[in-house]
N, C-alpha and C positions, 0 to 999 in steps of 0.2 A: 654384693659388693661388701666393700669396708666404707665406714662412715666417713672420716676429715682425715686428713693431714696437710703439714703445715710447709711448705717449702721456702726454706731456706738458699738465697742464693747472696754469694758475696760480691766483694767491691774489685773494683779496677786494679789490676798485678798484682789481687789479693789469691788467698786459695779458702778449702771449709776452716783451714784453723781460725781463720779471724774473722768466724762466727761460731765455734766449736761451745765456747762458753753460753751462748743463746740457746743453743740447740740442748745442751745438755740440762741444762734449767728447764727448758720446757717439757724433754723427756722427762725429768724427775717429778713434773706435775701432770703426769699421765697424757702428756699430748703426743700424737703422734709425728713425727719430722724424719722432714729426708733436707740434706745440704746438695746442693749443682755445684759442678765443676764444672767453670765455663771452659770452653775452647780455648787452646794457647797460652792458661794463665798458669800457675804453678812453677811452672819451668823457668828458661833461661830469656832473657830480651830476645833472642833470636826463633823461640819458639813462639814469644808475642806476637812479633811483629808480621809473622807468618798467617798468624790469622787477624781476621779484621770483625768489627763491631758488629755485621751481618752473622758470623760465628760465631758469636760470644751471643747472640741473643736465640739463633737456631739451637745452638746445643742446648739452651735452657729450657726452650719451648720444647725439643723433643725428649728428654725427660719428665715436663709437666704434662704430652699427650701421653707418655704412657702411664705415667700415676692417676688421669684420668679414667684410666679403663678397669683401674680397681678401687680408685676412691669417688665416693658419690659428692664429694665437695674437699676441692683443692683451697687452702691460702696461701699466700705468697707473701714473704717478708723477703725486704730486699733492703740490703747496707750497703750505701753508698752509692756507685756506682748499678750496682745491683736492684737499689729501688726502680731505677728507670726501666731496665731489663722487666722489671715486674708490671711497671707501668705498659709497656709494650705487650707482656703477654695477657693481662687482664682484659686489652682488645683484644684478642683473640681465641681468649677459652671463656665459657660461662663458669668464673671462676668465682671462689667464698670473698674473704676478706683480703684486702691487699694493708701492707703494713708499708712504710717507710722510713729509713733509719738515715739521718745526716748525708740523707739524698742531694747531688751535686745540681744547681743550678747558675749559681754562681760561685768564683772560685776565691781563693786566698784573702781571706779574715786576717789582714795586714798585721794587726791590734795584736789579735789571738797567735798568731804566728811569732812574733817578737814573743812574747811571753812565754810563750810552748818553748823555743830557742834559747830563753835566757834561764827559764827556770830548770830546763836539762842539764844546761852547763854548770849553773852552782850544783846542785843537786848531785852532778856527776852520772845521771840519766844519760850512763852507757846506748842501755836498751832502746830508750827512742830513737835517740842520733843512729844510730846504726842500722832500727827499721827503716829510718828516713832514706839514709845513703842508700840502702839494699832496693830499694822501689826503687828508688829513682835510678841505679844501675838498671834495671829491667825496661825500664820506657825509652824507646825510641823515637824520634819525629812521625816516624810513620803509627805508630800505638798512641801519641798524642792528638794526631790528626781524627782517630779512629774512636778516641773518648770523646773529641768535641762531637764527630757524627753524631753519636749515639745522645751526646744530650740535646743537639738538636731535631732530631728524629722523634725523641722523647714529647719534644715539648709541641712539636705538633697534632701529638693523639691524645695529649693531656684530655682537652674537651670530651673524648670521646670513654672516658675510663669511670664510668658511674658505679664503682663497686665503691661497698661500706670501704671506707682507708682511715688510717691513723699516721698522722705526721710527725716522727719525732726527731728534733735537732737540737744538739748541744748547742748553745753561745758561744762558748770559748772554742769552735772545733777551729782547729787552723788551715784545714785548706779548704774545706767550704762556709762558703758565709752563709750565716746563720740567718739572713734574709731569702735565702734559698725555700725556706720552708714556707714564708709565709706566700710567696709566688704559687708555689703547690698548691696550695691549702684555696688561694685567689683562684686558679684555674679549676680546680676539681671539686670546688663549690661546699654544698651544704652535705653533701655525704662523709666530708671529711673533717676529721680532729683534727687538732692541730697542738702539740705537746711542745715546750721547749726546757730547755733542763741548765740551769745555772751551770757555768761553768762546762766541767766537760771539753774531751779532748774527741780527736776524730776515729779515732780507732777504739771507741767505746768498750766494744767486748774485749779487747785483750787485755787492756794493763790501769784503765781506770775503774778502778776499786769502789770508790764514793756514789758512785753514780748507776755503774753496771745492772744491777740487782734492783735497784727502782726503776729502769728503762725494762728490764726482764719481767720483771712484775706487772707494768703498765702494759707491755706485749700482752702475757697472759690473760689480764683482764679484758683486754679487747678481741682475742679472741676465743674467749669462753662466754664474754654479750656482757660483763658487771661493766660498765663505763661509767659507774657515778664517781668515782676516783679521776676520770679523765680530764682536761681541758678542753675545753671545746675553743 
């Protein structure tokens, strides 16, 4: 069997492109990586609606199960809702470390959202505006309910997740309230490290050039065992 692989799980309505920057960063640093494609994601609203929160978890679970046949250690890296899926999976497998990035418990940081919208309008940030518009168009009421279900399910299993973990959260995340990270830390206990980043935004690996390398480096250091530079 091969030694170790790092499985990256994207978020709600997203796809592998959302975490491609992180995958490339870890790959260039010599770490084996694999990005999960969640069921129903990456296509239309109708395709997402036909899948459920159980499908999202089971699709990731199937990929991790296959990787455990080849690798002696599987680390889980979850972005946004992918972090919730990672929490669920680490209670099902004897996995390695767990990384949670901008992972939701509480939603919508109103002040950060207002600042982001104003900033995008003033700077002509069409890329950000188009991103939110396109993602909003992918979400049906059913998919929204499934998203809430996965949050609630994950809260129930949090205290069973006893793996070594790091929680990374941008203070100015406009979608997930930053206090989510503190909730996760309190539930995961002494096995979890917590690091806040001043500023930032939700889709950290796609456009947040000022912070994404810092976060990628912190993830790399955590995975390789050098936690001296990390906050507790």
